KEKOLMI-689317 format. One line per field, with one value per atom (N, C-alpha, C): residue number from 1; residue in one letter; chain; atom name; x, y, z. Coordinates in pm, whole numbers, plus 50000, padded with zeros to 5 digits. Last residue first. Layout:
nr <- c(NUM,...)
rest <- c(A,...)
kette <- c(A,...)
atom <- c(CA,...)
px <- c(X,...)
py <- c(Y,...)
pz <- c(Z,...)
% end
This chain:
nr <- c(210,210,210,209,209,209,208,208,208,207,207,207,206,206,206,205,205,205,204,204,204,203,203,203,202,202,202,201,201,201,200,200,200,199,199,199,198,198,198,197,197,197,196,196,196,195,195,195,194,194,194,193,193,193,192,192,192,191,191,191,190,190,190,189,189,189,188,188,188,187,187,187,186,186,186,185,185,185,184,184,184,183,183,183,182,182,182,181,181,181,180,180,180,179,179,179,178,178,178,177,177,177,176,176,176,175,175,175,174,174,174,173,173,173,172,172,172,171,171,171,170,170,170,169,169,169,168,168,168,167,167,167,166,166,166,165,165,165,164,164,164,163,163,163,162,162,162,161,161,161,160,160,160,159,159,159,158,158,158,157,157,157,156,156,156,155,155,155,154,154,154,153,153,153,152,152,152,151,151,151,150,150,150,149,149,149,148,148,148,147,147,147,146,146,146,145,145,145,144,144,144,143,143,143,142,142,142,141,141,141,140,140,140,139,139,139,138,138,138,137,137,137,136,136,136,135,135,135,134,134,134,133,133,133,132,132,132,131,131,131,130,130,130,129,129,129,128,128,128,127,127,127,126,126,126,125,125,125,124,124,124,123,123,123,122,122,122,121,121,121,120,120,120,119,119,119,118,118,118,117,117,117,116,116,116,115,115,115,114,114,114,113,113,113,112,112,112,111,111,111,110,110,110,109,109,109,108,108,108,107,107,107,106,106,106,105,105,105,104,104,104,103,103,103,102,102,102,101,101,101,100,100,100,99,99,99,98,98,98,97,97,97,96,96,96,95,95,95,94,94,94,93,93,93,92,92,92,91,91,91,90,90,90,89,89,89,88,88,88,87,87,87,86,86,86,85,85,85,84,84,84,83,83,83,82,82,82,81,81,81,80,80,80,79,79,79,78,78,78,77,77,77,76,76,76,75,75,75,74,74,74,73,73,73,72,72,72,71,71,71,70,70,70,69,69,69,68,68,68,67,67,67,66,66,66,65,65,65,64,64,64,63,63,63,62,62,62,61,61,61,60,60,60,59,59,59,58,58,58,57,57,57,56,56,56,55,55,55,54,54,54,53,53,53,52,52,52,51,51,51,50,50,50,49,49,49,48,48,48,47,47,47,46,46,46,45,45,45,44,44,44,43,43,43,42,42,42,41,41,41,40,40,40,39,39,39,38,38,38,37,37,37,36,36,36,35,35,35,34,34,34,33,33,33,32,32,32,31,31,31,30,30,30,29,29,29,28,28,28,27,27,27,26,26,26,25,25,25,24,24,24,23,23,23,22,22,22,21,21,21,20,20,20,19,19,19,18,18,18,17,17,17,16,16,16,15,15,15,14,14,14,13,13,13,12,12,12,11,11,11,10,10,10,9,9,9,8,8,8,7,7,7,6,6,6,5,5,5,4,4,4,3,3,3,2,2,2,1,1,1)
rest <- c(A,A,A,I,I,I,E,E,E,K,K,K,L,L,L,Q,Q,Q,I,I,I,L,L,L,R,R,R,Q,Q,Q,R,R,R,V,V,V,D,D,D,S,S,S,T,T,T,I,I,I,P,P,P,P,P,P,I,I,I,V,V,V,G,G,G,G,G,G,Y,Y,Y,K,K,K,T,T,T,E,E,E,A,A,A,Y,Y,Y,T,T,T,T,T,T,R,R,R,E,E,E,Y,Y,Y,Q,Q,Q,Q,Q,Q,H,H,H,K,K,K,L,L,L,A,A,A,T,T,T,G,G,G,G,G,G,R,R,R,D,D,D,G,G,G,A,A,A,V,V,V,K,K,K,A,A,A,V,V,V,L,L,L,E,E,E,A,A,A,R,R,R,D,D,D,A,A,A,Y,Y,Y,W,W,W,K,K,K,L,L,L,I,I,I,P,P,P,E,E,E,Q,Q,Q,T,T,T,V,V,V,A,A,A,S,S,S,T,T,T,C,C,C,V,V,V,E,E,E,K,K,K,G,G,G,K,K,K,A,A,A,T,T,T,L,L,L,L,L,L,F,F,F,D,D,D,T,T,T,E,E,E,R,R,R,V,V,V,K,K,K,T,T,T,N,N,N,S,S,S,K,K,K,L,L,L,G,G,G,T,T,T,I,I,I,R,R,R,I,I,I,L,L,L,D,D,D,R,R,R,S,S,S,R,R,R,L,L,L,L,L,L,S,S,S,L,L,L,S,S,S,D,D,D,D,D,D,M,M,M,Q,Q,Q,D,D,D,Y,Y,Y,A,A,A,G,G,G,F,F,F,L,L,L,Y,Y,Y,R,R,R,I,I,I,M,M,M,P,P,P,V,V,V,R,R,R,R,R,R,L,L,L,D,D,D,P,P,P,E,E,E,D,D,D,N,N,N,E,E,E,F,F,F,I,I,I,S,S,S,E,E,E,V,V,V,A,A,A,Q,Q,Q,L,L,L,Y,Y,Y,V,V,V,N,N,N,D,D,D,G,G,G,N,N,N,Q,Q,Q,E,E,E,F,F,F,M,M,M,D,D,D,L,L,L,L,L,L,E,E,E,A,A,A,A,A,A,L,L,L,Y,Y,Y,D,D,D,P,P,P,N,N,N,R,R,R,M,M,M,W,W,W,F,F,F,D,D,D,F,F,F,A,A,A,L,L,L,L,L,L,R,R,R,A,A,A,E,E,E,G,G,G,K,K,K,F,F,F,I,I,I,S,S,S,V,V,V,I,I,I,E,E,E,P,P,P,E,E,E,D,D,D,P,P,P,V,V,V,A,A,A,L,L,L,P,P,P,T,T,T,G,G,G,G,G,G,A,A,A,N,N,N,L,L,L,A,A,A,F,F,F,L,L,L,I,I,I,R,R,R,L,L,L,A,A,A,D,D,D,R,R,R,H,H,H,P,P,P,T,T,T,R,R,R,R,R,R,N,N,N,M,M,M)
kette <- c(A,A,A,A,A,A,A,A,A,A,A,A,A,A,A,A,A,A,A,A,A,A,A,A,A,A,A,A,A,A,A,A,A,A,A,A,A,A,A,A,A,A,A,A,A,A,A,A,A,A,A,A,A,A,A,A,A,A,A,A,A,A,A,A,A,A,A,A,A,A,A,A,A,A,A,A,A,A,A,A,A,A,A,A,A,A,A,A,A,A,A,A,A,A,A,A,A,A,A,A,A,A,A,A,A,A,A,A,A,A,A,A,A,A,A,A,A,A,A,A,A,A,A,A,A,A,A,A,A,A,A,A,A,A,A,A,A,A,A,A,A,A,A,A,A,A,A,A,A,A,A,A,A,A,A,A,A,A,A,A,A,A,A,A,A,A,A,A,A,A,A,A,A,A,A,A,A,A,A,A,A,A,A,A,A,A,A,A,A,A,A,A,A,A,A,A,A,A,A,A,A,A,A,A,A,A,A,A,A,A,A,A,A,A,A,A,A,A,A,A,A,A,A,A,A,A,A,A,A,A,A,A,A,A,A,A,A,A,A,A,A,A,A,A,A,A,A,A,A,A,A,A,A,A,A,A,A,A,A,A,A,A,A,A,A,A,A,A,A,A,A,A,A,A,A,A,A,A,A,A,A,A,A,A,A,A,A,A,A,A,A,A,A,A,A,A,A,A,A,A,A,A,A,A,A,A,A,A,A,A,A,A,A,A,A,A,A,A,A,A,A,A,A,A,A,A,A,A,A,A,A,A,A,A,A,A,A,A,A,A,A,A,A,A,A,A,A,A,A,A,A,A,A,A,A,A,A,A,A,A,A,A,A,A,A,A,A,A,A,A,A,A,A,A,A,A,A,A,A,A,A,A,A,A,A,A,A,A,A,A,A,A,A,A,A,A,A,A,A,A,A,A,A,A,A,A,A,A,A,A,A,A,A,A,A,A,A,A,A,A,A,A,A,A,A,A,A,A,A,A,A,A,A,A,A,A,A,A,A,A,A,A,A,A,A,A,A,A,A,A,A,A,A,A,A,A,A,A,A,A,A,A,A,A,A,A,A,A,A,A,A,A,A,A,A,A,A,A,A,A,A,A,A,A,A,A,A,A,A,A,A,A,A,A,A,A,A,A,A,A,A,A,A,A,A,A,A,A,A,A,A,A,A,A,A,A,A,A,A,A,A,A,A,A,A,A,A,A,A,A,A,A,A,A,A,A,A,A,A,A,A,A,A,A,A,A,A,A,A,A,A,A,A,A,A,A,A,A,A,A,A,A,A,A,A,A,A,A,A,A,A,A,A,A,A,A,A,A,A,A,A,A,A,A,A,A,A,A,A,A,A,A,A,A,A,A,A,A,A,A,A,A,A,A,A,A,A,A,A,A,A,A,A,A,A,A,A,A,A,A,A,A,A,A,A,A,A,A,A,A)
atom <- c(N,CA,C,N,CA,C,N,CA,C,N,CA,C,N,CA,C,N,CA,C,N,CA,C,N,CA,C,N,CA,C,N,CA,C,N,CA,C,N,CA,C,N,CA,C,N,CA,C,N,CA,C,N,CA,C,N,CA,C,N,CA,C,N,CA,C,N,CA,C,N,CA,C,N,CA,C,N,CA,C,N,CA,C,N,CA,C,N,CA,C,N,CA,C,N,CA,C,N,CA,C,N,CA,C,N,CA,C,N,CA,C,N,CA,C,N,CA,C,N,CA,C,N,CA,C,N,CA,C,N,CA,C,N,CA,C,N,CA,C,N,CA,C,N,CA,C,N,CA,C,N,CA,C,N,CA,C,N,CA,C,N,CA,C,N,CA,C,N,CA,C,N,CA,C,N,CA,C,N,CA,C,N,CA,C,N,CA,C,N,CA,C,N,CA,C,N,CA,C,N,CA,C,N,CA,C,N,CA,C,N,CA,C,N,CA,C,N,CA,C,N,CA,C,N,CA,C,N,CA,C,N,CA,C,N,CA,C,N,CA,C,N,CA,C,N,CA,C,N,CA,C,N,CA,C,N,CA,C,N,CA,C,N,CA,C,N,CA,C,N,CA,C,N,CA,C,N,CA,C,N,CA,C,N,CA,C,N,CA,C,N,CA,C,N,CA,C,N,CA,C,N,CA,C,N,CA,C,N,CA,C,N,CA,C,N,CA,C,N,CA,C,N,CA,C,N,CA,C,N,CA,C,N,CA,C,N,CA,C,N,CA,C,N,CA,C,N,CA,C,N,CA,C,N,CA,C,N,CA,C,N,CA,C,N,CA,C,N,CA,C,N,CA,C,N,CA,C,N,CA,C,N,CA,C,N,CA,C,N,CA,C,N,CA,C,N,CA,C,N,CA,C,N,CA,C,N,CA,C,N,CA,C,N,CA,C,N,CA,C,N,CA,C,N,CA,C,N,CA,C,N,CA,C,N,CA,C,N,CA,C,N,CA,C,N,CA,C,N,CA,C,N,CA,C,N,CA,C,N,CA,C,N,CA,C,N,CA,C,N,CA,C,N,CA,C,N,CA,C,N,CA,C,N,CA,C,N,CA,C,N,CA,C,N,CA,C,N,CA,C,N,CA,C,N,CA,C,N,CA,C,N,CA,C,N,CA,C,N,CA,C,N,CA,C,N,CA,C,N,CA,C,N,CA,C,N,CA,C,N,CA,C,N,CA,C,N,CA,C,N,CA,C,N,CA,C,N,CA,C,N,CA,C,N,CA,C,N,CA,C,N,CA,C,N,CA,C,N,CA,C,N,CA,C,N,CA,C,N,CA,C,N,CA,C,N,CA,C,N,CA,C,N,CA,C,N,CA,C,N,CA,C,N,CA,C,N,CA,C,N,CA,C,N,CA,C,N,CA,C,N,CA,C,N,CA,C,N,CA,C,N,CA,C,N,CA,C,N,CA,C,N,CA,C,N,CA,C,N,CA,C,N,CA,C,N,CA,C,N,CA,C,N,CA,C,N,CA,C,N,CA,C,N,CA,C,N,CA,C,N,CA,C,N,CA,C,N,CA,C,N,CA,C,N,CA,C,N,CA,C,N,CA,C,N,CA,C,N,CA,C,N,CA,C,N,CA,C,N,CA,C,N,CA,C)
px <- c(62104,62229,62166,61918,61884,61975,62011,61873,61838,62268,62260,62112,62198,62250,62261,62106,61994,62081,62344,62208,62129,62490,62546,62423,62350,62372,62394,62401,62262,62253,62677,62623,62497,62710,62771,62696,62574,62519,62578,62722,62587,62531,62985,62968,62836,63136,63008,62960,63310,63285,63154,63461,63377,63354,63757,63660,63596,63825,63825,63730,63930,63828,63857,64063,64132,64025,63787,63916,63980,63492,63557,63705,63319,63426,63493,63205,63154,63211,63356,63355,63310,63276,63420,63404,62988,63057,63189,62991,62962,62989,63232,63152,63121,63383,63252,63176,63639,63556,63409,63746,63699,63634,63806,63712,63673,63990,63855,63752,64193,64140,63997,64251,64178,64126,64347,64230,64154,64579,64472,64324,64740,64699,64563,64645,64721,64656,64551,64527,64619,64564,64676,64656,64361,64413,64540,64212,64293,64327,64118,64012,64089,64346,64228,64131,64472,64530,64432,64280,64306,64365,64337,64212,64205,64604,64574,64432,64564,64650,64612,64432,64359,64453,64634,64490,64427,64826,64849,64721,64711,64753,64796,64625,64535,64597,64864,64814,64700,64918,64955,64921,64885,64767,64805,65109,64981,64872,65403,65293,65176,65578,65624,65489,65432,65478,65497,65434,65290,65322,65703,65605,65495,65785,65828,65752,65660,65638,65672,65758,65624,65587,66024,65978,65809,66076,66094,66030,66027,65945,65957,66277,66128,66021,66453,66471,66333,66422,66404,66387,66254,66363,66333,66055,66071,66168,66054,66129,66119,65829,65895,65931,65832,65816,65881,65701,65761,65727,65691,65637,65739,65832,65704,65636,65964,65942,65811,66160,66039,66024,66382,66399,66289,66341,66449,66447,66151,66149,66241,66188,66202,66206,66057,66066,66071,66206,66093,66153,66244,66293,66203,66351,66256,66331,66334,66409,66330,66284,66230,66343,66437,66319,66243,66646,66653,66540,66607,66619,66632,66541,66654,66705,66263,66403,66538,66116,66129,66247,66145,66163,66207,66060,66204,66228,65804,65893,66031,65696,65708,65794,65769,65822,65815,65600,65768,65806,65349,65397,65535,65044,65182,65272,64773,64849,64982,64456,64605,64643,64221,64255,64405,64240,64169,64243,64384,64351,64306,64385,64351,64334,64248,64329,64288,64062,64054,64151,64244,64190,64157,64170,64250,64178,64171,64094,64201,64153,64270,64210,63970,63963,64076,63943,64071,64069,63739,63854,63966,63504,63530,63680,63539,63511,63529,63558,63690,63659,63404,63411,63516,63404,63524,63531,63200,63180,63284,63269,63172,63184,63484,63505,63411,63313,63404,63464,63154,63084,63193,63336,63272,63218,63400,63504,63439,63167,63221,63324,63151,63065,63111,63400,63395,63265,63336,63437,63431,63117,63081,63203,63077,63169,63153,62920,62852,62959,63034,63070,63026,62907,62957,62986,62860,62759,62798,63125,63036,62914,63220,63272,63171,63071,63063,63105,63156,63035,62999,63412,63398,63258,63363,63437,63400,63257,63163,63240,63487,63381,63289,63656,63712,63600,63506,63501,63548,63543,63385,63409,63803,63738,63599,64043,63886,63828,64302,64273,64116,64295,64321,64283,64214,64112,64158,64425,64301,64210,64635,64644,64502,64580,64572,64576,64611,64477,64459,64877,64772,64643,64976,64993,64901,64910,64867,64880,65054,64901,64838,65321,65281,65131,65424,65310,65273,65428,65423,65351,65633,65521,65509,65830,65823,65661,66030,65943,65922,66302,66226,66084,66640,66514,66421,66880,66804,66654,67039,66955,66861,67100,67061,66971,67162,67269,67242,66938,67057,67167,66632,66734,66859,66295,66454,66550,65985,66097,66237,65650,65787,65867,65460,65476,65620,65245,65376,65406,65065,65041,65162,65210,65080,65032,65428,65434,65306,65288,65375,65397,65119,65068,65160,65308,65226,65158,65424,65507,65422,65199,65276,65348,65195,65083,65123,65452,65398,65301,65419,65528,65486,65235,65210,65288,65343,65248,65204,65564,65596,65493,65416,65507,65547,65092,65232,65313,64747,64860,65002,64487,64580,64695,64173,64303,64405,63870,63963,64111)
py <- c(97482,97521,97481,97400,97537,97579,97188,97181,97284,97259,97175,97182,97437,97492,97403,97218,97344,97405,97075,97002,97106,97258,97210,97136,97308,97414,97370,97055,97088,97214,97073,96971,96995,97299,97298,97192,97146,97286,97294,96936,96919,97046,97074,96978,96958,97215,97262,97174,97123,97129,97200,97361,97258,97255,97431,97483,97373,97382,97333,97383,97685,97553,97508,97903,97760,97652,98091,98077,97959,97927,97994,97999,98030,97903,97995,98205,98181,98085,98185,98308,98283,97938,97973,98066,97986,97851,97886,98177,98192,98085,98305,98181,98180,98535,98536,98424,98449,98486,98506,98405,98279,98318,98681,98590,98483,98746,98814,98731,98594,98541,98619,98729,98576,98547,98974,98955,98817,98886,98955,98971,98768,98689,98749,98881,98882,98792,98796,98859,98823,98705,98750,98804,98395,98520,98552,98206,98307,98417,98042,98094,98224,97936,98023,98098,97817,97949,98016,97607,97703,97809,97468,97508,97622,97404,97485,97547,97216,97353,97459,97013,97095,97222,96919,96972,97070,96843,96938,97008,96652,96779,96899,96448,96523,96650,96346,96446,96516,96123,96268,96370,95915,95915,96064,95881,95950,95989,95885,95858,95920,95999,95858,95804,96222,96133,95983,96363,96332,96222,96389,96319,96274,96562,96428,96335,96807,96747,96590,96852,96855,96805,96858,96758,96744,97060,96952,96848,97287,97249,97139,97236,97217,97187,97274,97133,97115,97536,97462,97327,97670,97640,97554,97943,97773,97762,98115,98097,97962,98298,98159,98156,98537,98504,98356,98713,98597,98556,99041,98936,98820,99149,99204,99118,99079,99037,99093,99333,99249,99212,99469,99330,99232,99680,99665,99525,99478,99625,99632,99263,99304,99454,99051,99184,99210,98732,98824,98964,98381,98520,98599,98053,98136,98256,97806,97891,98015,97475,97608,97696,97263,97266,97402,97189,97305,97288,97029,96942,97051,97198,97114,97036,97302,97376,97294,97088,97126,97221,97061,96943,97008,97317,97282,97155,97311,97409,97364,97115,97103,97174,97247,97113,97100,97484,97488,97363,97532,97475,97455,97506,97508,97445,97656,97530,97561,97833,97821,97689,98059,97926,97922,98370,98279,98147,98528,98577,98496,98370,98521,98583,98069,98136,98289,97778,97917,98001,97479,97560,97705,97209,97334,97404,96888,97000,97120,96777,96773,96915,96566,96690,96674,96362,96456,96560,96224,96151,96253,96423,96332,96266,96588,96642,96561,96386,96459,96525,96183,96205,96278,96191,96124,96151,96359,96223,96134,96623,96523,96367,96685,96689,96586,96687,96598,96564,96893,96767,96656,97086,97080,96949,97084,97066,97038,97163,97000,96977,97442,97350,97183,97544,97516,97428,97459,97414,97412,97632,97503,97416,97964,97863,97710,98172,98067,97963,98357,98383,98278,98347,98490,98489,98095,98197,98310,98005,97957,98046,98118,98150,98102,97977,98137,98180,97725,97764,97902,97767,97739,97769,97814,97911,97892,97553,97661,97794,97397,97387,97504,97496,97529,97499,97375,97509,97552,97110,97164,97306,97052,97055,97115,97144,97153,97170,97175,97077,97059,97372,97253,97130,97587,97521,97414,97613,97578,97524,97667,97530,97490,97922,97815,97696,98046,98044,97938,98026,97955,97928,98173,98035,97951,98436,98371,98222,98427,98435,98388,98431,98328,98327,98591,98571,98439,98484,98605,98591,98310,98284,98403,98292,98331,98350,98090,98150,98214,98002,98010,98100,97977,98040,98060,97927,97805,97865,98163,98123,97998,98406,98260,98227,98649,98574,98429,98725,98718,98629,98575,98636,98611,98593,98576,98654,98450,98523,98509,98387,98375,98494,98354,98438,98403,98060,98147,98237,97857,97998,98099,97613,97665,97829,97593,97591,97663,97611,97716,97717,97376,97507,97613,97186,97203,97329,97229,97241,97264,97140,97269,97319,96873,96960,97115,96785,96785,96868,96842,96894,96911,96644,96797,96875,96412,96451,96605,96429,96425,96463,96391,96531,96536,96294,96267,96393,96223,96320,96255,96110,96080,96168,96266,96222,96206,96083,96200,96172)
pz <- c(90008,89926,89784,90209,90135,90017,90303,90269,90191,90396,90304,90229,90627,90502,90374,90794,90755,90623,90817,90779,90732,90987,90843,90765,91217,91109,90992,91331,91309,91198,91386,91284,91239,91545,91400,91342,91761,91713,91579,91822,91788,91722,91892,91767,91734,92031,91989,91867,92342,92191,92174,92595,92562,92407,92721,92615,92573,93049,92938,92839,93258,93228,93062,93310,93345,93328,93313,93311,93392,93178,93290,93265,92869,92957,93060,92697,92843,92916,92471,92546,92701,92360,92400,92510,92326,92411,92451,92140,92280,92387,91936,91982,92112,91950,91902,91927,92000,92124,92070,91773,91831,91944,91713,91601,91688,91897,91900,91821,91797,91911,91942,91547,91544,91685,91647,91547,91566,91777,91846,91778,91591,91690,91751,91241,91350,91481,90907,91044,91155,90679,90711,90841,90718,90611,90689,90886,90951,90841,90687,90797,90838,90548,90482,90572,90762,90715,90618,90833,90918,90853,90575,90595,90698,90605,90486,90514,90828,90849,90727,90714,90802,90845,90524,90479,90583,90715,90589,90549,90854,90932,90814,90657,90730,90814,90596,90491,90590,90742,90784,90706,90584,90704,90751,90423,90366,90475,90489,90574,90528,90287,90345,90425,90197,90110,90156,90435,90368,90261,90507,90597,90526,90293,90292,90394,90341,90225,90224,90621,90591,90469,90562,90660,90627,90422,90350,90445,90619,90512,90442,90773,90827,90709,90585,90649,90700,90565,90432,90498,90863,90779,90666,90963,90909,90834,91260,91129,91091,91445,91429,91285,91709,91582,91562,91964,91947,91799,92100,92001,91976,92324,92261,92157,92599,92488,92443,92777,92780,92634,92829,92893,92837,92570,92693,92715,92387,92426,92568,92091,92249,92261,91859,91920,92050,91762,91779,91804,91707,91696,91748,91640,91703,91734,91370,91477,91531,91287,91297,91375,91229,91163,91154,91417,91316,91231,91619,91487,91371,91803,91836,91731,91738,91738,91746,91774,91631,91616,92051,91955,91827,92151,92169,92070,92076,92010,92036,92264,92095,92034,92470,92477,92322,92472,92502,92433,92491,92380,92372,92675,92669,92570,92581,92587,92596,92528,92569,92594,92416,92413,92446,92572,92515,92507,92773,92643,92521,93006,93016,92867,92897,92969,92962,92867,92833,92937,92723,92836,92789,92488,92524,92638,92359,92449,92477,92052,92154,92244,91841,91919,92030,91662,91643,91749,91723,91703,91710,91734,91834,91846,91499,91632,91751,91310,91346,91473,91157,91316,91375,90891,90949,91091,90849,90807,90846,90940,91016,90980,90752,90893,90969,90519,90539,90688,90555,90557,90558,90556,90677,90673,90289,90368,90508,90150,90142,90256,90237,90264,90259,90101,90239,90310,89841,89890,90025,89759,89795,89860,89829,89774,89848,89927,89858,89796,90091,89944,89869,90351,90299,90156,90390,90372,90343,90399,90285,90285,90628,90497,90374,90841,90824,90676,90789,90748,90725,90880,90750,90694,91154,91062,90919,91213,91227,91164,91165,91087,91081,91389,91249,91158,91586,91586,91449,91531,91521,91527,91562,91432,91441,91755,91749,91641,91663,91775,91805,91482,91437,91537,91635,91519,91483,91819,91873,91770,91643,91715,91738,91556,91481,91543,91816,91752,91623,91868,91955,91886,91673,91656,91742,91758,91627,91622,91981,91993,91864,91882,91951,91970,91557,91688,91748,91221,91329,91453,91074,91121,91236,90776,90883,90933,90551,90586,90729,90499,90395,90431,90575,90617,90509,90457,90488,90549,90430,90310,90353,90598,90655,90528,90502,90594,90636,90377,90292,90395,90404,90494,90434,90286,90231,90341,90327,90382,90324,90326,90254,90300,90609,90489,90450,90735,90735,90613,90759,90802,90791,90688,90637,90655,90871,90752,90654,91119,91097,90934,91108,91117,91070,91095,90988,90984,91368,91235,91104,91505,91512,91397,91460,91438,91412,91556,91386,91363,91826,91752,91589,91889,91912,91817,91821,91749,91769,92004,91861,91786,92261,92223,92075,92216,92241,92185,92292,92276,92286,92099,92206,92197,92052,91994,92100,92142,92141,92107)
% end
């Protein structure tokens, strides 16, 4: 299981924001390059990055839908590198799905001006929290991979998660994650358990008929 540190968590979230954001031009803030809409969407991204077996299950769905071997090969890579064991960072099931406190990670990113945080408010209630990626934040994603090639895993997995997510919002992605029985049946406050063996068996079956 992956050992957690505040900086590692922050880096994973930064790569997710980079991969899942939409280009944005703000006239008064030329340093802003993209926007990632919604904390619920970010939590959904984070769950798939932290649970490679659940990401693999989604990729197998995509392979069955369109027959693109890229997705099958990605799942093979996930298992060949023991990612469900080595890269797993557990999350608990909360009221609206997988959850973890992100304030410390976001504060680290914000303090270095890698991201900015904005959103929509109704009176005193926050309706949506959005994340703005700065040019400096995007450059960190690029330079980190160049300087430390081992970090390319974060970039690659964030891109796969972005393909699974598409342009859907957090609510739709949470509903998609709830379609996994093991996820949906986890008790509130309980750690969402792995589905590694089931996904591995499904991979074997699909390879036999591919």
